[in-house]
N, CA, C, O and the ligand as a Tripos MOL2 file, in Angstrom:
@<TRIPOS>MOLECULE
protein
  265   263    67     0     0
PROTEIN
NO_CHARGES

@<TRIPOS>ATOM
      1 N         -19.5020  -31.1220  -68.9770 N.3       1 MET1
      2 CA        -19.3640  -32.0080  -70.1500 C.3       1 MET1
      3 C         -19.8940  -31.3080  -71.4220 C.2       1 MET1
      4 O         -21.0970  -31.1000  -71.5780 O.2       1 MET1
      5 N         -18.9850  -30.9650  -72.2940 N.am      2 ARG2
      6 CA        -19.4140  -30.3300  -73.5210 C.3       2 ARG2
      7 C         -19.6750  -31.3450  -74.6100 C.2       2 ARG2
      8 O         -20.5230  -31.1550  -75.4810 O.2       2 ARG2
      9 N         -18.9200  -32.4340  -74.5370 N.am      3 LYS3
     10 CA        -19.0410  -33.4400  -75.5710 C.3       3 LYS3
     11 C         -19.9380  -34.5780  -75.1240 C.2       3 LYS3
     12 O         -19.9030  -35.0050  -73.9700 O.2       3 LYS3
     13 N         -20.7180  -35.0470  -76.0310 N.am      4 LYS4
     14 CA        -21.5210  -36.2270  -75.7550 C.3       4 LYS4
     15 C         -20.7190  -37.4530  -76.1850 C.2       4 LYS4
     16 O         -20.2670  -37.5660  -77.3250 O.2       4 LYS4
     17 N         -20.5670  -38.3300  -75.2610 N.am      5 LYS5
     18 CA        -19.8270  -39.5550  -75.5850 C.3       5 LYS5
     19 C         -20.6700  -40.7700  -75.2850 C.2       5 LYS5
     20 O         -21.2720  -40.8990  -74.2190 O.2       5 LYS5
     21 N         -20.6920  -41.6380  -76.2410 N.am      6 ARG6
     22 CA        -21.4920  -42.8480  -76.0650 C.3       6 ARG6
     23 C         -20.6970  -44.0530  -76.5300 C.2       6 ARG6
     24 O         -19.9900  -44.0060  -77.5360 O.2       6 ARG6
     25 N         -20.8260  -45.1070  -75.7910 N.am      7 PHE7
     26 CA        -20.1740  -46.3450  -76.2300 C.3       7 PHE7
     27 C         -21.0500  -47.0490  -77.2450 C.2       7 PHE7
     28 O         -22.2780  -46.9670  -77.2050 O.2       7 PHE7
     29 N         -20.3930  -47.7350  -78.1460 N.am      8 ILE8
     30 CA        -21.1060  -48.4350  -79.1870 C.3       8 ILE8
     31 C         -21.0700  -49.9280  -78.9050 C.2       8 ILE8
     32 O         -20.0080  -50.5490  -78.8690 O.2       8 ILE8
     33 N         -22.2580  -50.4860  -78.7060 N.am      9 ALA9
     34 CA        -22.3400  -51.8750  -78.3860 C.3       9 ALA9
     35 C         -21.9800  -52.7570  -79.5510 C.2       9 ALA9
     36 O         -22.3860  -52.5020  -80.6850 O.2       9 ALA9
     37 N         -21.2330  -53.7750  -79.2800 N.am     10 GLY10
     38 CA        -20.9080  -54.7620  -80.3090 C.3      10 GLY10
     39 C         -19.8260  -54.3260  -81.2570 C.2      10 GLY10
     40 O         -19.3830  -55.1020  -82.1030 O.2      10 GLY10
     41 N         -19.3890  -53.0690  -81.1230 N.am     11 ALA11
     42 CA        -18.3340  -52.6150  -82.0090 C.3      11 ALA11
     43 C         -16.9670  -52.9870  -81.4210 C.2      11 ALA11
     44 O         -16.6980  -52.7760  -80.2390 O.2      11 ALA11
     45 N         -16.1300  -53.5370  -82.2750 N.am     12 SER12
     46 CA        -14.8020  -53.8450  -81.7870 C.3      12 SER12
     47 C         -13.7680  -52.9740  -82.5220 C.2      12 SER12
     48 O         -13.9770  -52.5500  -83.6580 O.2      12 SER12
     49 N         -12.6930  -52.7340  -81.8590 N.am     13 CYS13
     50 CA        -11.6590  -51.8690  -82.3890 C.3      13 CYS13
     51 C         -10.8970  -52.5740  -83.4920 C.2      13 CYS13
     52 O         -10.4660  -53.7120  -83.3080 O.2      13 CYS13
     53 N         -10.7190  -51.9210  -84.6440 N.am     14 PRO14
     54 CA         -9.9770  -52.5100  -85.7380 C.3      14 PRO14
     55 C          -8.4750  -52.6180  -85.4090 C.2      14 PRO14
     56 O          -7.7520  -53.3720  -86.0590 O.2      14 PRO14
     57 N          -8.0240  -51.8840  -84.4280 N.am     15 GLU15
     58 CA         -6.6240  -51.8950  -84.0390 C.3      15 GLU15
     59 C          -6.3000  -52.9960  -83.0270 C.2      15 GLU15
     60 O          -5.4870  -53.8850  -83.2790 O.2      15 GLU15
     61 N          -6.9580  -52.9040  -81.8870 N.am     16 CYS16
     62 CA         -6.6500  -53.8660  -80.8140 C.3      16 CYS16
     63 C          -7.6750  -54.9860  -80.6620 C.2      16 CYS16
     64 O          -7.5130  -55.8990  -79.8530 O.2      16 CYS16
     65 N          -8.7270  -54.8890  -81.4610 N.am     17 HIS17
     66 CA         -9.7500  -55.9460  -81.5150 C.3      17 HIS17
     67 C         -10.4900  -56.1900  -80.2170 C.2      17 HIS17
     68 O         -11.0900  -57.2480  -80.0270 O.2      17 HIS17
     69 N         -10.4490  -55.2260  -79.3320 N.am     18 GLU18
     70 CA        -11.2470  -55.3050  -78.0870 C.3      18 GLU18
     71 C         -12.6930  -54.9820  -78.4180 C.2      18 GLU18
     72 O         -12.9560  -54.1540  -79.2910 O.2      18 GLU18
     73 N         -13.6200  -55.6120  -77.7460 N.am     19 ALA19
     74 CA        -15.0200  -55.3360  -77.9790 C.3      19 ALA19
     75 C         -15.5860  -54.3480  -76.9480 C.2      19 ALA19
     76 O         -15.1260  -54.2910  -75.8080 O.2      19 ALA19
     77 N         -16.5750  -53.5880  -77.3650 N.am     20 ASP20
     78 CA        -17.2440  -52.6280  -76.4860 C.3      20 ASP20
     79 C         -16.3040  -51.5790  -75.8930 C.2      20 ASP20
     80 O         -16.4550  -51.1520  -74.7490 O.2      20 ASP20
     81 N         -15.3570  -51.1920  -76.6890 N.am     21 VAL21
     82 CA        -14.4410  -50.1170  -76.2410 C.3      21 VAL21
     83 C         -14.5650  -48.8940  -77.1180 C.2      21 VAL21
     84 O         -13.9340  -47.8680  -76.8660 O.2      21 VAL21
     85 N         -15.4000  -49.0100  -78.1720 N.am     22 MET22
     86 CA        -15.5300  -47.9100  -79.0760 C.3      22 MET22
     87 C         -16.5160  -46.8540  -78.5620 C.2      22 MET22
     88 O         -17.6610  -47.1420  -78.2140 O.2      22 MET22
     89 N         -16.0250  -45.6590  -78.5350 N.am     23 MET23
     90 CA        -16.8430  -44.5780  -78.0010 C.3      23 MET23
     91 C         -17.1070  -43.5500  -79.0800 C.2      23 MET23
     92 O         -16.1900  -43.0990  -79.7660 O.2      23 MET23
     93 N         -18.3680  -43.1870  -79.2210 N.am     24 LEU24
     94 CA        -18.7520  -42.2360  -80.2640 C.3      24 LEU24
     95 C         -18.9100  -40.8490  -79.6730 C.2      24 LEU24
     96 O         -19.5560  -40.6730  -78.6400 O.2      24 LEU24
     97 N         -18.3160  -39.8620  -80.3340 N.am     25 TYR25
     98 CA        -18.5400  -38.5140  -79.9150 C.3      25 TYR25
     99 C         -18.5070  -37.5550  -81.0900 C.2      25 TYR25
    100 O         -18.0560  -37.9040  -82.1810 O.2      25 TYR25
    101 N         -18.9720  -36.3910  -80.8660 N.am     26 LYS26
    102 CA        -19.0490  -35.4270  -81.9580 C.3      26 LYS26
    103 C         -18.0710  -34.2940  -81.7510 C.2      26 LYS26
    104 O         -17.9820  -33.7200  -80.6650 O.2      26 LYS26
    105 N         -17.3360  -33.9770  -82.8050 N.am     27 GLU27
    106 CA        -16.4060  -32.8870  -82.7310 C.3      27 GLU27
    107 C         -16.5230  -32.0590  -83.9990 C.2      27 GLU27
    108 O         -16.2850  -32.5620  -85.0970 O.2      27 GLU27
    109 N         -16.8850  -30.8020  -83.8550 N.am     28 HIS28
    110 CA        -17.0820  -29.9470  -85.0290 C.3      28 HIS28
    111 C         -18.0700  -30.5530  -86.0050 C.2      28 HIS28
    112 O         -17.8830  -30.5170  -87.2210 O.2      28 HIS28
    113 N         -19.1100  -31.1040  -85.4440 N.am     29 ASP29
    114 CA        -20.1870  -31.7010  -86.2520 C.3      29 ASP29
    115 C         -19.7350  -32.9470  -87.0230 C.2      29 ASP29
    116 O         -20.4320  -33.4230  -87.9200 O.2      29 ASP29
    117 N         -18.5820  -33.4550  -86.6670 N.am     30 VAL30
    118 CA        -18.1220  -34.7020  -87.2780 C.3      30 VAL30
    119 C         -18.1470  -35.7800  -86.2180 C.2      30 VAL30
    120 O         -17.6030  -35.6110  -85.1260 O.2      30 VAL30
    121 N         -18.7790  -36.8810  -86.5460 N.am     31 GLU31
    122 CA        -18.8290  -37.9590  -85.5700 C.3      31 GLU31
    123 C         -17.5450  -38.7640  -85.6330 C.2      31 GLU31
    124 O         -17.1030  -39.2040  -86.6950 O.2      31 GLU31
    125 N         -16.9750  -38.9350  -84.4800 N.am     32 LYS32
    126 CA        -15.7370  -39.6960  -84.3940 C.3      32 LYS32
    127 C         -15.9130  -40.8670  -83.4420 C.2      32 LYS32
    128 O         -16.7030  -40.8340  -82.4990 O.2      32 LYS32
    129 N         -15.1410  -41.8970  -83.7340 N.am     33 VAL33
    130 CA        -15.2040  -43.0720  -82.8600 C.3      33 VAL33
    131 C         -13.7850  -43.3310  -82.3290 C.2      33 VAL33
    132 O         -12.8210  -43.4910  -83.0780 O.2      33 VAL33
    133 N         -13.7200  -43.3610  -80.9900 N.am     34 GLU34
    134 CA        -12.4100  -43.5390  -80.3740 C.3      34 GLU34
    135 C         -12.3950  -44.8190  -79.5530 C.2      34 GLU34
    136 O         -13.3480  -45.1340  -78.8410 O.2      34 GLU34
    137 N         -11.3100  -45.5370  -79.6650 N.am     35 CYS35
    138 CA        -11.1270  -46.6920  -78.8360 C.3      35 CYS35
    139 C         -10.5510  -46.2510  -77.4840 C.2      35 CYS35
    140 O          -9.4940  -45.6230  -77.4290 O.2      35 CYS35
    141 N         -11.2430  -46.5800  -76.4160 N.am     36 VAL36
    142 CA        -10.7670  -46.1710  -75.0960 C.3      36 VAL36
    143 C          -9.6230  -47.0480  -74.6120 C.2      36 VAL36
    144 O          -8.9630  -46.7450  -73.6180 O.2      36 VAL36
    145 N          -9.4020  -48.1430  -75.3360 N.am     37 LYS37
    146 CA         -8.3600  -49.0890  -74.9390 C.3      37 LYS37
    147 C          -6.9810  -48.6600  -75.4730 C.2      37 LYS37
    148 O          -6.0040  -48.5410  -74.7350 O.2      37 LYS37
    149 N          -6.9590  -48.4360  -76.7950 N.am     38 CYS38
    150 CA         -5.6510  -48.1390  -77.3810 C.3      38 CYS38
    151 C          -5.5830  -46.7270  -77.9510 C.2      38 CYS38
    152 O          -4.5240  -46.2930  -78.4040 O.2      38 CYS38
    153 N          -6.7180  -45.9980  -77.9330 N.am     39 GLY39
    154 CA         -6.7270  -44.6320  -78.4080 C.3      39 GLY39
    155 C          -6.8840  -44.4730  -79.9070 C.2      39 GLY39
    156 O          -6.7610  -43.3610  -80.4200 O.2      39 GLY39
    157 N          -7.1500  -45.5390  -80.6140 N.am     40 HIS40
    158 CA         -7.3490  -45.4740  -82.0340 C.3      40 HIS40
    159 C          -8.6110  -44.6310  -82.3510 C.2      40 HIS40
    160 O          -9.6730  -44.8320  -81.7600 O.2      40 HIS40
    161 N          -8.4640  -43.7070  -83.2750 N.am     41 ILE41
    162 CA         -9.5830  -42.8200  -83.5920 C.3      41 ILE41
    163 C          -9.9880  -42.9830  -85.0620 C.2      41 ILE41
    164 O          -9.1480  -42.9830  -85.9610 O.2      41 ILE41
    165 N         -11.2850  -43.1190  -85.2730 N.am     42 MET42
    166 CA        -11.8060  -43.1640  -86.6000 C.3      42 MET42
    167 C         -12.8020  -42.0330  -86.7770 C.2      42 MET42
    168 O         -13.6040  -41.7370  -85.8920 O.2      42 MET42
    169 N         -12.7280  -41.4120  -87.9420 N.am     43 THR43
    170 CA        -13.7790  -40.4710  -88.2850 C.3      43 THR43
    171 C         -14.8420  -41.2330  -89.0290 C.2      43 THR43
    172 O         -14.6090  -41.7390  -90.1270 O.2      43 THR43
    173 N         -15.9890  -41.3120  -88.4410 N.am     44 GLN44
    174 CA        -16.9960  -42.2010  -88.9980 C.3      44 GLN44
    175 C         -18.3590  -41.5520  -89.0350 C.2      44 GLN44
    176 O         -19.1450  -41.6750  -88.0960 O.2      44 GLN44
    177 N         -18.6360  -40.8560  -90.1310 N.am     45 PRO45
    178 CA        -19.9650  -40.2310  -90.2380 C.3      45 PRO45
    179 C         -21.0060  -41.2010  -90.8040 C.2      45 PRO45
    180 O         -22.0700  -40.7880  -91.2660 O.2      45 PRO45
    181 N         -20.6880  -42.4710  -90.7620 N.am     46 LYS46
    182 CA        -21.5940  -43.4440  -91.3870 C.3      46 LYS46
    183 C         -22.8300  -43.6930  -90.5360 C.2      46 LYS46
    184 O         -22.7960  -43.6100  -89.3080 O.2      46 LYS46
    185 N         -23.8930  -43.9910  -91.2100 N.am     47 GLU47
    186 CA        -25.1560  -44.2520  -90.5190 C.3      47 GLU47
    187 C         -25.1130  -45.5610  -89.7160 C.2      47 GLU47
    188 O         -25.8740  -45.7460  -88.7670 O.2      47 GLU47
    189 N         -24.2400  -46.4300  -90.1040 N.am     48 ALA48
    190 CA        -24.1460  -47.7210  -89.4380 C.3      48 ALA48
    191 C         -23.7810  -47.5180  -87.9650 C.2      48 ALA48
    192 O         -24.2640  -48.2380  -87.0920 O.2      48 ALA48
    193 N         -22.9400  -46.5520  -87.7080 N.am     49 VAL49
    194 CA        -22.5160  -46.2940  -86.3360 C.3      49 VAL49
    195 C         -23.7030  -45.7780  -85.5330 C.2      49 VAL49
    196 O         -23.9410  -46.2220  -84.4100 O.2      49 VAL49
    197 N         -24.4280  -44.8610  -86.1000 N.am     50 GLN50
    198 CA        -25.5770  -44.3160  -85.3980 C.3      50 GLN50
    199 C         -26.6000  -45.3980  -85.1050 C.2      50 GLN50
    200 O         -27.1980  -45.4440  -84.0300 O.2      50 GLN50
    201 N         -26.7790  -46.2460  -86.0620 N.am     51 ALA51
    202 CA        -27.7680  -47.3050  -85.9190 C.3      51 ALA51
    203 C         -27.4140  -48.2320  -84.7680 C.2      51 ALA51
    204 O         -28.2690  -48.5650  -83.9470 O.2      51 ALA51
    205 N         -26.1870  -48.6360  -84.7100 N.am     52 SER52
    206 CA        -25.7690  -49.5660  -83.6760 C.3      52 SER52
    207 C         -25.7470  -48.8610  -82.3170 C.2      52 SER52
    208 O         -25.9620  -49.4880  -81.2800 O.2      52 SER52
    209 N         -25.4860  -47.5590  -82.3340 N.am     53 THR53
    210 CA        -25.5220  -46.8180  -81.0700 C.3      53 THR53
    211 C         -26.9360  -46.7450  -80.5620 C.2      53 THR53
    212 O         -27.1670  -46.9040  -79.3640 O.2      53 THR53
    213 N         -27.8810  -46.5130  -81.4290 N.am     54 ARG54
    214 CA        -29.2750  -46.4330  -81.0400 C.3      54 ARG54
    215 C         -29.7590  -47.7830  -80.4930 C.2      54 ARG54
    216 O         -30.5160  -47.8530  -79.5250 O.2      54 ARG54
    217 N         -29.3000  -48.8300  -81.1390 N.am     55 GLN55
    218 CA        -29.6500  -50.1830  -80.6550 C.3      55 GLN55
    219 C         -29.1230  -50.3390  -79.2270 C.2      55 GLN55
    220 O         -29.8070  -50.8800  -78.3590 O.2      55 GLN55
    221 N         -27.9190  -49.8670  -79.0000 N.am     56 PHE56
    222 CA        -27.2820  -49.9350  -77.7140 C.3      56 PHE56
    223 C         -28.0950  -49.1840  -76.6620 C.2      56 PHE56
    224 O         -28.3020  -49.6680  -75.5490 O.2      56 PHE56
    225 N         -28.5460  -48.0030  -77.0360 N.am     57 GLU57
    226 CA        -29.3420  -47.1880  -76.1320 C.3      57 GLU57
    227 C         -30.6160  -47.8890  -75.7200 C.2      57 GLU57
    228 O         -31.0680  -47.7730  -74.5810 O.2      57 GLU57
    229 N         -31.1780  -48.6050  -76.6430 N.am     58 GLN58
    230 CA        -32.4200  -49.2910  -76.3360 C.3      58 GLN58
    231 C         -32.1940  -50.4120  -75.3100 C.2      58 GLN58
    232 O         -33.0650  -50.7350  -74.5020 O.2      58 GLN58
    233 N         -31.0170  -50.9750  -75.3780 N.am     59 VAL59
    234 CA        -30.7220  -52.0940  -74.5010 C.3      59 VAL59
    235 C         -30.4120  -51.6220  -73.0840 C.2      59 VAL59
    236 O         -30.9540  -52.1780  -72.1290 O.2      59 VAL59
    237 N         -29.5780  -50.6370  -72.9210 N.am     60 ILE60
    238 CA        -29.1300  -50.2650  -71.5980 C.3      60 ILE60
    239 C         -29.5450  -48.8490  -71.2030 C.2      60 ILE60
    240 O         -29.2760  -48.3980  -70.0890 O.2      60 ILE60
    241 N         -30.1990  -48.1620  -72.1270 N.am     61 GLY61
    242 CA        -30.5230  -46.7730  -71.8520 C.3      61 GLY61
    243 C         -29.3840  -45.8610  -72.2970 C.2      61 GLY61
    244 O         -28.2820  -46.3290  -72.5830 O.2      61 GLY61
    245 N         -29.6470  -44.5930  -72.3530 N.am     62 VAL62
    246 CA        -28.6460  -43.6640  -72.8570 C.3      62 VAL62
    247 C         -27.4880  -43.5530  -71.8580 C.2      62 VAL62
    248 O         -27.6810  -43.3690  -70.6560 O.2      62 VAL62
    249 N         -26.3240  -43.6680  -72.3930 N.am     63 PHE63
    250 CA        -25.1300  -43.5560  -71.5710 C.3      63 PHE63
    251 C         -24.8370  -42.0990  -71.2590 C.2      63 PHE63
    252 O         -24.5650  -41.3040  -72.1590 O.2      63 PHE63
    253 N         -24.8940  -41.7590  -69.9990 N.am     64 ARG64
    254 CA        -24.6100  -40.3760  -69.6400 C.3      64 ARG64
    255 C         -23.4280  -40.3270  -68.6650 C.2      64 ARG64
    256 O         -23.5360  -40.7130  -67.5010 O.2      64 ARG64
    257 N         -22.3030  -39.8410  -69.1820 N.am     65 PRO65
    258 CA        -21.0760  -39.7840  -68.3300 C.3      65 PRO65
    259 C         -21.1640  -38.6900  -67.2700 C.2      65 PRO65
    260 O         -20.4780  -38.7640  -66.2500 O.2      65 PRO65
    261 N         -21.9930  -37.6820  -67.4950 N.am     66 GLU66
    262 CA        -21.9870  -36.5740  -66.5230 C.3      66 GLU66
    263 C         -22.9360  -36.8010  -65.3470 C.2      66 GLU66
    264 O         -23.0320  -35.9540  -64.4590 O.2      66 GLU66
    265 ZN         -8.2900  -50.2750  -79.8060 Zn       67 ZN67
@<TRIPOS>BOND
     1     1     2 1
     2     2     3 1
     3     3     4 2
     4     3     5 am
     5     5     6 1
     6     6     7 1
     7     7     8 2
     8     7     9 am
     9     9    10 1
    10    10    11 1
    11    11    12 2
    12    11    13 am
    13    13    14 1
    14    14    15 1
    15    15    16 2
    16    15    17 am
    17    17    18 1
    18    18    19 1
    19    19    20 2
    20    19    21 am
    21    21    22 1
    22    22    23 1
    23    23    24 2
    24    23    25 am
    25    25    26 1
    26    26    27 1
    27    27    28 2
    28    27    29 am
    29    29    30 1
    30    30    31 1
    31    31    32 2
    32    31    33 am
    33    33    34 1
    34    34    35 1
    35    35    36 2
    36    35    37 am
    37    37    38 1
    38    38    39 1
    39    39    40 2
    40    39    41 am
    41    41    42 1
    42    42    43 1
    43    43    44 2
    44    43    45 am
    45    45    46 1
    46    46    47 1
    47    47    48 2
    48    47    49 am
    49    49    50 1
    50    50    51 1
    51    51    52 2
    52    51    53 am
    53    53    54 1
    54    54    55 1
    55    55    56 2
    56    55    57 am
    57    57    58 1
    58    58    59 1
    59    59    60 2
    60    59    61 am
    61    61    62 1
    62    62    63 1
    63    63    64 2
    64    63    65 am
    65    65    66 1
    66    66    67 1
    67    67    68 2
    68    67    69 am
    69    69    70 1
    70    70    71 1
    71    71    72 2
    72    71    73 am
    73    73    74 1
    74    74    75 1
    75    75    76 2
    76    75    77 am
    77    77    78 1
    78    78    79 1
    79    79    80 2
    80    79    81 am
    81    81    82 1
    82    82    83 1
    83    83    84 2
    84    83    85 am
    85    85    86 1
    86    86    87 1
    87    87    88 2
    88    87    89 am
    89    89    90 1
    90    90    91 1
    91    91    92 2
    92    91    93 am
    93    93    94 1
    94    94    95 1
    95    95    96 2
    96    95    97 am
    97    97    98 1
    98    98    99 1
    99    99   100 2
   100    99   101 am
   101   101   102 1
   102   102   103 1
   103   103   104 2
   104   103   105 am
   105   105   106 1
   106   106   107 1
   107   107   108 2
   108   107   109 am
   109   109   110 1
   110   110   111 1
   111   111   112 2
   112   111   113 am
   113   113   114 1
   114   114   115 1
   115   115   116 2
   116   115   117 am
   117   117   118 1
   118   118   119 1
   119   119   120 2
   120   119   121 am
   121   121   122 1
   122   122   123 1
   123   123   124 2
   124   123   125 am
   125   125   126 1
   126   126   127 1
   127   127   128 2
   128   127   129 am
   129   129   130 1
   130   130   131 1
   131   131   132 2
   132   131   133 am
   133   133   134 1
   134   134   135 1
   135   135   136 2
   136   135   137 am
   137   137   138 1
   138   138   139 1
   139   139   140 2
   140   139   141 am
   141   141   142 1
   142   142   143 1
   143   143   144 2
   144   143   145 am
   145   145   146 1
   146   146   147 1
   147   147   148 2
   148   147   149 am
   149   149   150 1
   150   150   151 1
   151   151   152 2
   152   151   153 am
   153   153   154 1
   154   154   155 1
   155   155   156 2
   156   155   157 am
   157   157   158 1
   158   158   159 1
   159   159   160 2
   160   159   161 am
   161   161   162 1
   162   162   163 1
   163   163   164 2
   164   163   165 am
   165   165   166 1
   166   166   167 1
   167   167   168 2
   168   167   169 am
   169   169   170 1
   170   170   171 1
   171   171   172 2
   172   171   173 am
   173   173   174 1
   174   174   175 1
   175   175   176 2
   176   175   177 am
   177   177   178 1
   178   178   179 1
   179   179   180 2
   180   179   181 am
   181   181   182 1
   182   182   183 1
   183   183   184 2
   184   183   185 am
   185   185   186 1
   186   186   187 1
   187   187   188 2
   188   187   189 am
   189   189   190 1
   190   190   191 1
   191   191   192 2
   192   191   193 am
   193   193   194 1
   194   194   195 1
   195   195   196 2
   196   195   197 am
   197   197   198 1
   198   198   199 1
   199   199   200 2
   200   199   201 am
   201   201   202 1
   202   202   203 1
   203   203   204 2
   204   203   205 am
   205   205   206 1
   206   206   207 1
   207   207   208 2
   208   207   209 am
   209   209   210 1
   210   210   211 1
   211   211   212 2
   212   211   213 am
   213   213   214 1
   214   214   215 1
   215   215   216 2
   216   215   217 am
   217   217   218 1
   218   218   219 1
   219   219   220 2
   220   219   221 am
   221   221   222 1
   222   222   223 1
   223   223   224 2
   224   223   225 am
   225   225   226 1
   226   226   227 1
   227   227   228 2
   228   227   229 am
   229   229   230 1
   230   230   231 1
   231   231   232 2
   232   231   233 am
   233   233   234 1
   234   234   235 1
   235   235   236 2
   236   235   237 am
   237   237   238 1
   238   238   239 1
   239   239   240 2
   240   239   241 am
   241   241   242 1
   242   242   243 1
   243   243   244 2
   244   243   245 am
   245   245   246 1
   246   246   247 1
   247   247   248 2
   248   247   249 am
   249   249   250 1
   250   250   251 1
   251   251   252 2
   252   251   253 am
   253   253   254 1
   254   254   255 1
   255   255   256 2
   256   255   257 am
   257   257   258 1
   258   258   259 1
   259   259   260 2
   260   259   261 am
   261   261   262 1
   262   262   263 1
   263   263   264 2
@<TRIPOS>SUBSTRUCTURE
     1 MET1         2 RESIDUE 1 A MET
     2 ARG2         6 RESIDUE 1 A ARG
     3 LYS3        10 RESIDUE 1 A LYS
     4 LYS4        14 RESIDUE 1 A LYS
     5 LYS5        18 RESIDUE 1 A LYS
     6 ARG6        22 RESIDUE 1 A ARG
     7 PHE7        26 RESIDUE 1 A PHE
     8 ILE8        30 RESIDUE 1 A ILE
     9 ALA9        34 RESIDUE 1 A ALA
    10 GLY10       38 RESIDUE 1 A GLY
    11 ALA11       42 RESIDUE 1 A ALA
    12 SER12       46 RESIDUE 1 A SER
    13 CYS13       50 RESIDUE 1 A CYS
    14 PRO14       54 RESIDUE 1 A PRO
    15 GLU15       58 RESIDUE 1 A GLU
    16 CYS16       62 RESIDUE 1 A CYS
    17 HIS17       66 RESIDUE 1 A HIS
    18 GLU18       70 RESIDUE 1 A GLU
    19 ALA19       74 RESIDUE 1 A ALA
    20 ASP20       78 RESIDUE 1 A ASP
    21 VAL21       82 RESIDUE 1 A VAL
    22 MET22       86 RESIDUE 1 A MET
    23 MET23       90 RESIDUE 1 A MET
    24 LEU24       94 RESIDUE 1 A LEU
    25 TYR25       98 RESIDUE 1 A TYR
    26 LYS26      102 RESIDUE 1 A LYS
    27 GLU27      106 RESIDUE 1 A GLU
    28 HIS28      110 RESIDUE 1 A HIS
    29 ASP29      114 RESIDUE 1 A ASP
    30 VAL30      118 RESIDUE 1 A VAL
    31 GLU31      122 RESIDUE 1 A GLU
    32 LYS32      126 RESIDUE 1 A LYS
    33 VAL33      130 RESIDUE 1 A VAL
    34 GLU34      134 RESIDUE 1 A GLU
    35 CYS35      138 RESIDUE 1 A CYS
    36 VAL36      142 RESIDUE 1 A VAL
    37 LYS37      146 RESIDUE 1 A LYS
    38 CYS38      150 RESIDUE 1 A CYS
    39 GLY39      154 RESIDUE 1 A GLY
    40 HIS40      158 RESIDUE 1 A HIS
    41 ILE41      162 RESIDUE 1 A ILE
    42 MET42      166 RESIDUE 1 A MET
    43 THR43      170 RESIDUE 1 A THR
    44 GLN44      174 RESIDUE 1 A GLN
    45 PRO45      178 RESIDUE 1 A PRO
    46 LYS46      182 RESIDUE 1 A LYS
    47 GLU47      186 RESIDUE 1 A GLU
    48 ALA48      190 RESIDUE 1 A ALA
    49 VAL49      194 RESIDUE 1 A VAL
    50 GLN50      198 RESIDUE 1 A GLN
    51 ALA51      202 RESIDUE 1 A ALA
    52 SER52      206 RESIDUE 1 A SER
    53 THR53      210 RESIDUE 1 A THR
    54 ARG54      214 RESIDUE 1 A ARG
    55 GLN55      218 RESIDUE 1 A GLN
    56 PHE56      222 RESIDUE 1 A PHE
    57 GLU57      226 RESIDUE 1 A GLU
    58 GLN58      230 RESIDUE 1 A GLN
    59 VAL59      234 RESIDUE 1 A VAL
    60 ILE60      238 RESIDUE 1 A ILE
    61 GLY61      242 RESIDUE 1 A GLY
    62 VAL62      246 RESIDUE 1 A VAL
    63 PHE63      250 RESIDUE 1 A PHE
    64 ARG64      254 RESIDUE 1 A ARG
    65 PRO65      258 RESIDUE 1 A PRO
    66 GLU66      262 RESIDUE 1 A GLU
    67 ZN67       265 GROUP 0 **** ****
């Protein structure tokens, strides 16, 4: 696993409006958010994403796919 992928709690997809399907990962130092449901991708370097991800980690622990 080269990429770190983490799900974002409480985030819903702006495309398909599913909740808890948004996955955060880093590509070329740019944080991107991908919907695992419909494949919608957002480039989101905003701090809000990191904040909610951290909150998520505190709740369930760090998500480790590997
Ligand atoms: Zn979606």
